[in-house]
C-alpha positions, 0 to 999 in steps of 0.5 A: 744474239743468234737466237734473237735473230732466229726468233725475229726471222721466224716472226717475220716469216710467219707474219708474211706467210699467206693467210689460210683461205676460208673457202676453196675454189674447185674446178671440174676435172684436173688442173692444167698449168698455164699453157704455152703456145710452143706445145703441140698436143693431139686433139684427143688430149688437147681439148677439154669439154668444160662439164660445169659450163651449163646453159640452155643449149647445154643443160648437162654442161659442156657449153665451152671447151678449154684448148690446153694448147693455147689456154683459150676457152671456146664456145663449143657450138657456134651457131650464129648464122652468117652476119656482118662483122659489127654484128659478130662483134656485138654477138660475142660481146653480149654472149652468155655461154655456160652462164658466163659473160666476157666473150670476144670475137677472136683475133685471126691468130687465135682463130687459126690456132684451131685450123689444122693444116694437116687435116685434108677433110672438112671441117679442117679442125684437129682430129678428136675435136669436140666442137659441133656446128649448126651454122657457119663454117667460116668465122669473123676475126676481130683483126682488121685488114692492114690494107683497108679498115673496111675489111677484116679477116675471116677464118675458113674451116670449109675450103682446104686451100692454104692459108685457110683465112681470107679478107672480106669487106666488113659489110659482107655476110659470108662469115659467122661468129665463133666466140672465145674467152681469154687471150691477149685482150678484148681490143679489136685489132 
């Protein structure tokens, strides 16, 4: 009886075991476990330039940056000039950075994860960050103001006064677009 039960258990276990994959997906660089927002990593180890994300602006790779603290993937070189909010949404929705679609305008909370309140010199990003800027240093967020649907939040990396975010009319042009992949979803808040 025991040997029969053991045999059935072995057969069931083998039948339920995952099938061996014929091809493996490989990634450039080490694997990182799913980040959690309770981590505080120094800039030198927090950001990973994704060397296999190649595009016209980054022919040797590095078009995107993984933030190991949040798990978000950021556009490495936001270059979109100051635009209105709807154009920022559209820009991110159509962006093909690193040969990938699926970008979105970040929420104000996501954008503010890059804003380091301990940094006192411009730009107010964590020390050791790998980002390069050729345009705006204030960026639209997808988050609409709670007080008026005609206004949206802007993350500010220029002015050192805390909090480094402000609300602006969506038809204003004092902000650019810095696109992100991942996060809570692609909905406009």
